[in-house]
A tleap script that builds the chain and sets N, CA, C and O, in Angstrom:
source leaprc.protein.ff14SB
mol = sequence {
  NMET ARG ASP ALA SER PRO GLY GLY ILE LEU
  LEU GLY SER GLY VAL LEU PHE VAL VAL LEU
  TRP GLU ILE ARG SER ALA LEU GLY LEU LEU
  ALA GLY VAL ASP THR ASN GLY ALA ALA TYR
  PHE ILE GLY THR VAL ILE VAL VAL ALA PHE
  VAL ALA PHE GLY LEU SER VAL GLY LEU PHE
  GLN VAL SER ALA MET VAL PHE ASN GLU ARG
  ARG CSER
}
set mol.1.N position { 0.761 -1.199 -0.050 }
set mol.1.CA position { -0.109 -0.211 0.114 }
set mol.1.C position { 0.924 1.226 -0.044 }
set mol.1.O position { 0.469 2.176 -0.681 }
set mol.2.N position { 2.204 1.313 0.516 }
set mol.2.CA position { 3.061 2.457 0.485 }
set mol.2.C position { 3.352 2.702 -1.013 }
set mol.2.O position { 3.770 3.812 -1.340 }
set mol.3.N position { 3.146 1.675 -2.012 }
set mol.3.CA position { 3.947 2.359 -3.086 }
set mol.3.C position { 2.477 2.851 -4.307 }
set mol.3.O position { 2.367 2.888 -5.532 }
set mol.4.N position { 1.701 3.111 -3.312 }
set mol.4.CA position { 0.430 3.378 -4.269 }
set mol.4.C position { 0.698 4.741 -5.025 }
set mol.4.O position { 1.069 5.677 -4.317 }
set mol.5.N position { 0.563 4.946 -6.299 }
set mol.5.CA position { 0.544 6.142 -6.758 }
set mol.5.C position { -0.841 6.638 -7.385 }
set mol.5.O position { -1.767 5.838 -7.518 }
set mol.6.N position { -0.956 7.938 -7.757 }
set mol.6.CA position { -2.074 8.427 -8.702 }
set mol.6.C position { -2.254 7.789 -9.930 }
set mol.6.O position { -3.364 7.891 -10.453 }
set mol.7.N position { -1.400 7.164 -10.479 }
set mol.7.CA position { -1.565 6.565 -12.020 }
set mol.7.C position { -2.163 5.259 -11.359 }
set mol.7.O position { -3.229 4.787 -11.752 }
set mol.8.N position { -1.409 4.689 -10.317 }
set mol.8.CA position { -2.339 3.171 -10.300 }
set mol.8.C position { -3.627 3.255 -9.585 }
set mol.8.O position { -4.300 2.239 -9.417 }
set mol.9.N position { -4.061 4.567 -9.096 }
set mol.9.CA position { -5.488 4.699 -8.447 }
set mol.9.C position { -6.351 4.884 -9.639 }
set mol.9.O position { -7.516 4.500 -9.738 }
set mol.10.N position { -5.713 5.461 -10.460 }
set mol.10.CA position { -6.650 5.754 -12.073 }
set mol.10.C position { -6.782 4.713 -12.525 }
set mol.10.O position { -7.946 4.434 -12.811 }
set mol.11.N position { -5.768 3.698 -12.798 }
set mol.11.CA position { -5.540 2.464 -13.514 }
set mol.11.C position { -6.846 1.514 -12.954 }
set mol.11.O position { -7.660 0.930 -13.669 }
set mol.12.N position { -6.800 1.536 -11.347 }
set mol.12.CA position { -7.891 0.699 -10.857 }
set mol.12.C position { -9.121 1.173 -10.815 }
set mol.12.O position { -10.065 0.399 -10.656 }
set mol.13.N position { -9.270 2.258 -10.925 }
set mol.13.CA position { -10.874 3.138 -11.195 }
set mol.13.C position { -11.254 2.737 -12.535 }
set mol.13.O position { -12.425 2.475 -12.810 }
set mol.14.N position { -10.388 2.684 -13.312 }
set mol.14.CA position { -10.753 2.455 -14.700 }
set mol.14.C position { -10.998 0.933 -15.025 }
set mol.14.O position { -11.713 0.588 -15.966 }
set mol.15.N position { -10.390 0.083 -14.225 }
set mol.15.CA position { -10.892 -1.346 -14.113 }
set mol.15.C position { -11.845 -1.507 -13.318 }
set mol.15.O position { -12.612 -2.357 -13.770 }
set mol.16.N position { -12.253 -1.007 -12.116 }
set mol.16.CA position { -13.312 -0.686 -11.567 }
set mol.16.C position { -14.497 -0.505 -12.516 }
set mol.16.O position { -15.404 -1.332 -12.428 }
set mol.17.N position { -14.594 0.477 -13.409 }
set mol.17.CA position { -15.562 1.047 -14.227 }
set mol.17.C position { -16.019 0.014 -15.098 }
set mol.17.O position { -17.236 -0.143 -15.190 }
set mol.18.N position { -15.103 -0.859 -15.878 }
set mol.18.CA position { -15.213 -1.798 -16.852 }
set mol.18.C position { -15.913 -2.857 -15.917 }
set mol.18.O position { -16.983 -3.251 -16.382 }
set mol.19.N position { -15.601 -3.336 -14.860 }
set mol.19.CA position { -16.340 -4.600 -14.208 }
set mol.19.C position { -17.351 -4.251 -13.861 }
set mol.19.O position { -18.127 -5.203 -13.781 }
set mol.20.N position { -17.931 -3.004 -13.501 }
set mol.20.CA position { -19.448 -2.400 -13.287 }
set mol.20.C position { -20.274 -2.647 -14.168 }
set mol.20.O position { -21.370 -3.195 -14.052 }
set mol.21.N position { -19.393 -1.952 -15.739 }
set mol.21.CA position { -20.196 -1.941 -16.651 }
set mol.21.C position { -20.408 -3.043 -17.347 }
set mol.21.O position { -21.231 -3.074 -18.262 }
set mol.22.N position { -19.628 -4.155 -16.962 }
set mol.22.CA position { -19.667 -5.945 -17.662 }
set mol.22.C position { -20.991 -6.246 -16.688 }
set mol.22.O position { -21.920 -6.943 -17.095 }
set mol.23.N position { -20.976 -5.722 -15.526 }
set mol.23.CA position { -22.349 -6.431 -14.606 }
set mol.23.C position { -23.521 -6.058 -14.922 }
set mol.23.O position { -24.546 -6.616 -14.529 }
set mol.24.N position { -23.467 -4.956 -15.755 }
set mol.24.CA position { -24.745 -4.634 -16.337 }
set mol.24.C position { -25.144 -5.281 -17.665 }
set mol.24.O position { -26.261 -5.421 -18.164 }
set mol.25.N position { -23.996 -5.619 -18.081 }
set mol.25.CA position { -24.315 -6.482 -19.788 }
set mol.25.C position { -24.618 -7.862 -18.973 }
set mol.25.O position { -25.742 -8.316 -19.190 }
set mol.26.N position { -23.815 -8.589 -18.087 }
set mol.26.CA position { -24.244 -10.035 -17.433 }
set mol.26.C position { -25.657 -9.755 -17.064 }
set mol.26.O position { -26.421 -10.589 -17.551 }
set mol.27.N position { -26.308 -8.720 -16.264 }
set mol.27.CA position { -27.540 -8.908 -15.942 }
set mol.27.C position { -28.310 -8.857 -16.866 }
set mol.27.O position { -29.314 -9.502 -16.563 }
set mol.28.N position { -28.419 -8.240 -18.294 }
set mol.28.CA position { -29.033 -8.077 -19.206 }
set mol.28.C position { -29.259 -9.533 -20.031 }
set mol.28.O position { -30.293 -9.948 -20.555 }
set mol.29.N position { -27.986 -10.131 -19.962 }
set mol.29.CA position { -27.917 -11.394 -20.940 }
set mol.29.C position { -28.462 -12.461 -19.914 }
set mol.29.O position { -29.310 -13.266 -20.299 }
set mol.30.N position { -28.036 -12.484 -18.730 }
set mol.30.CA position { -28.508 -13.554 -17.739 }
set mol.30.C position { -29.785 -13.738 -16.935 }
set mol.30.O position { -30.370 -14.765 -16.589 }
set mol.31.N position { -30.057 -12.417 -16.730 }
set mol.31.CA position { -31.076 -12.372 -15.838 }
set mol.31.C position { -32.280 -11.947 -16.626 }
set mol.31.O position { -33.422 -12.267 -16.299 }
set mol.32.N position { -31.883 -10.951 -18.054 }
set mol.32.CA position { -32.953 -10.535 -18.623 }
set mol.32.C position { -33.537 -8.972 -18.079 }
set mol.32.O position { -34.536 -8.361 -18.457 }
set mol.33.N position { -32.700 -8.664 -17.244 }
set mol.33.CA position { -33.117 -7.325 -16.433 }
set mol.33.C position { -32.201 -6.009 -17.432 }
set mol.33.O position { -30.989 -5.888 -17.611 }
set mol.34.N position { -33.073 -5.374 -17.815 }
set mol.34.CA position { -32.683 -4.128 -18.776 }
set mol.34.C position { -32.529 -2.882 -17.897 }
set mol.34.O position { -33.556 -2.488 -17.345 }
set mol.35.N position { -31.516 -2.281 -17.714 }
set mol.35.CA position { -31.351 -0.994 -16.762 }
set mol.35.C position { -31.219 0.274 -17.826 }
set mol.35.O position { -30.773 -0.009 -18.938 }
set mol.36.N position { -31.486 1.304 -17.624 }
set mol.36.CA position { -31.570 2.638 -18.060 }
set mol.36.C position { -30.106 2.606 -18.361 }
set mol.36.O position { -29.389 2.259 -17.423 }
set mol.37.N position { -29.447 2.944 -19.656 }
set mol.37.CA position { -27.798 2.822 -19.622 }
set mol.37.C position { -27.258 4.211 -19.062 }
set mol.37.O position { -26.198 4.274 -18.438 }
set mol.38.N position { -28.161 5.468 -19.360 }
set mol.38.CA position { -27.662 6.586 -18.755 }
set mol.38.C position { -27.580 6.791 -17.430 }
set mol.38.O position { -26.577 7.308 -16.939 }
set mol.39.N position { -28.643 6.402 -16.687 }
set mol.39.CA position { -28.687 6.329 -15.344 }
set mol.39.C position { -27.709 5.368 -14.680 }
set mol.39.O position { -27.191 5.621 -13.592 }
set mol.40.N position { -27.433 4.048 -15.505 }
set mol.40.CA position { -26.333 3.049 -14.833 }
set mol.40.C position { -24.612 3.848 -14.970 }
set mol.40.O position { -23.590 3.599 -14.330 }
set mol.41.N position { -24.835 4.732 -15.934 }
set mol.41.CA position { -23.603 5.420 -16.502 }
set mol.41.C position { -23.150 6.541 -15.461 }
set mol.41.O position { -21.964 6.784 -15.240 }
set mol.42.N position { -24.077 7.116 -14.924 }
set mol.42.CA position { -24.144 8.275 -13.785 }
set mol.42.C position { -23.626 7.443 -12.603 }
set mol.42.O position { -22.537 7.673 -12.077 }
set mol.43.N position { -24.464 6.458 -12.207 }
set mol.43.CA position { -24.066 5.811 -11.112 }
set mol.43.C position { -22.774 5.253 -11.119 }
set mol.43.O position { -22.016 5.489 -10.179 }
set mol.44.N position { -22.372 4.425 -12.215 }
set mol.44.CA position { -21.178 3.984 -11.945 }
set mol.44.C position { -20.167 4.880 -12.019 }
set mol.44.O position { -19.089 4.566 -11.515 }
set mol.45.N position { -20.350 6.388 -12.773 }
set mol.45.CA position { -19.372 7.162 -12.506 }
set mol.45.C position { -19.107 7.600 -11.138 }
set mol.45.O position { -17.941 7.815 -10.810 }
set mol.46.N position { -20.120 7.765 -10.252 }
set mol.46.CA position { -20.338 8.548 -9.037 }
set mol.46.C position { -19.669 7.412 -7.977 }
set mol.46.O position { -18.830 7.765 -7.148 }
set mol.47.N position { -20.177 5.859 -8.105 }
set mol.47.CA position { -19.444 4.912 -7.530 }
set mol.47.C position { -17.767 4.953 -7.743 }
set mol.47.O position { -17.018 4.949 -6.766 }
set mol.48.N position { -17.438 4.978 -8.655 }
set mol.48.CA position { -16.006 4.970 -9.120 }
set mol.48.C position { -15.187 6.209 -8.794 }
set mol.48.O position { -13.975 6.128 -8.594 }
set mol.49.N position { -15.841 7.331 -8.743 }
set mol.49.CA position { -15.215 8.526 -8.171 }
set mol.49.C position { -15.168 8.305 -6.712 }
set mol.49.O position { -14.073 8.415 -6.160 }
set mol.50.N position { -16.134 8.031 -6.068 }
set mol.50.CA position { -16.189 7.721 -4.499 }
set mol.50.C position { -15.103 6.882 -4.187 }
set mol.50.O position { -14.373 7.199 -3.248 }
set mol.51.N position { -14.867 5.763 -4.894 }
set mol.51.CA position { -13.850 4.611 -4.630 }
set mol.51.C position { -12.575 5.125 -4.650 }
set mol.51.O position { -11.756 4.956 -3.746 }
set mol.52.N position { -12.312 5.992 -6.052 }
set mol.52.CA position { -11.104 6.664 -6.290 }
set mol.52.C position { -10.369 7.915 -5.350 }
set mol.52.O position { -9.182 8.145 -5.122 }
set mol.53.N position { -11.709 8.657 -4.885 }
set mol.53.CA position { -11.362 9.528 -3.765 }
set mol.53.C position { -10.708 8.711 -2.109 }
set mol.53.O position { -9.719 9.020 -1.445 }
set mol.54.N position { -11.567 7.798 -1.917 }
set mol.54.CA position { -11.577 7.046 -0.704 }
set mol.54.C position { -10.028 6.565 -0.791 }
set mol.54.O position { -9.177 6.805 0.066 }
set mol.55.N position { -9.830 5.835 -2.003 }
set mol.55.CA position { -8.373 5.028 -2.098 }
set mol.55.C position { -7.199 6.372 -1.991 }
set mol.55.O position { -6.143 6.208 -1.381 }
set mol.56.N position { -7.477 7.436 -2.531 }
set mol.56.CA position { -6.400 8.305 -2.769 }
set mol.56.C position { -6.089 8.894 -1.298 }
set mol.56.O position { -4.953 8.862 -0.824 }
set mol.57.N position { -7.271 9.470 -0.577 }
set mol.57.CA position { -6.938 9.735 0.709 }
set mol.57.C position { -6.492 8.980 1.644 }
set mol.57.O position { -5.657 9.362 2.464 }
set mol.58.N position { -7.121 7.559 1.614 }
set mol.58.CA position { -6.708 6.417 3.019 }
set mol.58.C position { -5.408 5.986 2.619 }
set mol.58.O position { -4.572 5.784 3.499 }
set mol.59.N position { -5.062 5.785 1.201 }
set mol.59.CA position { -3.727 5.295 1.150 }
set mol.59.C position { -2.686 6.458 1.429 }
set mol.59.O position { -1.808 6.135 2.229 }
set mol.60.N position { -2.619 7.587 0.990 }
set mol.60.CA position { -1.288 8.397 0.990 }
set mol.60.C position { -1.683 9.017 3.046 }
set mol.60.O position { -1.014 9.819 3.697 }
set mol.61.N position { -2.716 8.396 3.415 }
set mol.61.CA position { -2.644 8.815 4.954 }
set mol.61.C position { -1.720 7.586 5.369 }
set mol.61.O position { -0.652 7.820 5.935 }
set mol.62.N position { -2.037 6.543 5.151 }
set mol.62.CA position { -1.322 5.395 5.567 }
set mol.62.C position { 0.074 5.438 5.136 }
set mol.62.O position { 0.968 5.024 5.874 }
set mol.63.N position { 0.281 5.876 4.083 }
set mol.63.CA position { 2.005 6.223 3.898 }
set mol.63.C position { 2.568 6.905 4.674 }
set mol.63.O position { 3.671 6.703 5.182 }
set mol.64.N position { 1.705 7.958 4.864 }
set mol.64.CA position { 2.434 9.170 5.715 }
set mol.64.C position { 2.732 8.700 7.001 }
set mol.64.O position { 3.751 9.083 7.575 }
set mol.65.N position { 1.682 7.642 7.685 }
set mol.65.CA position { 2.036 7.104 9.096 }
set mol.65.C position { 3.130 6.313 8.965 }
set mol.65.O position { 3.987 6.458 9.836 }
set mol.66.N position { 3.369 5.371 7.957 }
set mol.66.CA position { 4.207 4.524 7.945 }
set mol.66.C position { 5.709 4.932 7.604 }
set mol.66.O position { 6.726 4.252 7.739 }
set mol.67.N position { 5.563 6.267 7.110 }
set mol.67.CA position { 6.851 6.756 6.867 }
set mol.67.C position { 7.236 7.544 8.309 }
set mol.67.O position { 8.414 7.540 8.666 }
set mol.68.N position { 6.311 8.154 9.047 }
set mol.68.CA position { 6.905 8.730 9.919 }
set mol.68.C position { 6.817 7.850 11.061 }
set mol.68.O position { 7.172 8.406 12.101 }
set mol.69.N position { 6.470 6.699 11.181 }
set mol.69.CA position { 7.114 5.583 11.998 }
set mol.69.C position { 8.386 5.246 12.003 }
set mol.69.O position { 9.175 5.157 12.944 }
set mol.70.N position { 8.546 5.031 10.660 }
set mol.70.CA position { 9.881 4.693 10.225 }
set mol.70.C position { 11.120 5.619 10.519 }
set mol.70.O position { 12.261 5.239 10.782 }
set mol.71.N position { 10.659 6.922 10.418 }
set mol.71.CA position { 11.767 8.108 11.059 }
set mol.71.C position { 11.965 7.835 12.158 }
set mol.71.O position { 13.103 7.607 12.567 }
set mol.72.N position { 10.960 7.790 12.873 }
set mol.72.CA position { 10.872 7.824 14.514 }
set mol.72.C position { 12.364 6.673 15.086 }
set mol.72.O position { 12.575 6.486 16.284 }
savepdb mol mol.pdb
quit
C-alpha cells in the first residue's frame, strides 16, 4: 500500500468502471434485467469517483503514517 501512486489509483478506477459496466451487460444477458444506460452510467461514475477518492485519501494517509513511524 505504501507504493500506491495516482496512476495506479486511476488505473484501478478504470478497471472498476469496466467491471461494473460488464455487470450491467451480464444482468441483461443472464437475468433479462434491462437497466437505463444513462442512469447506470452516471451511477457507475459516481461509485468509481467515490472509491477513487477514498483510496487516494486513505492510501496516502497510511503512507504518511508508515513513513513517520520509520523515521522515529
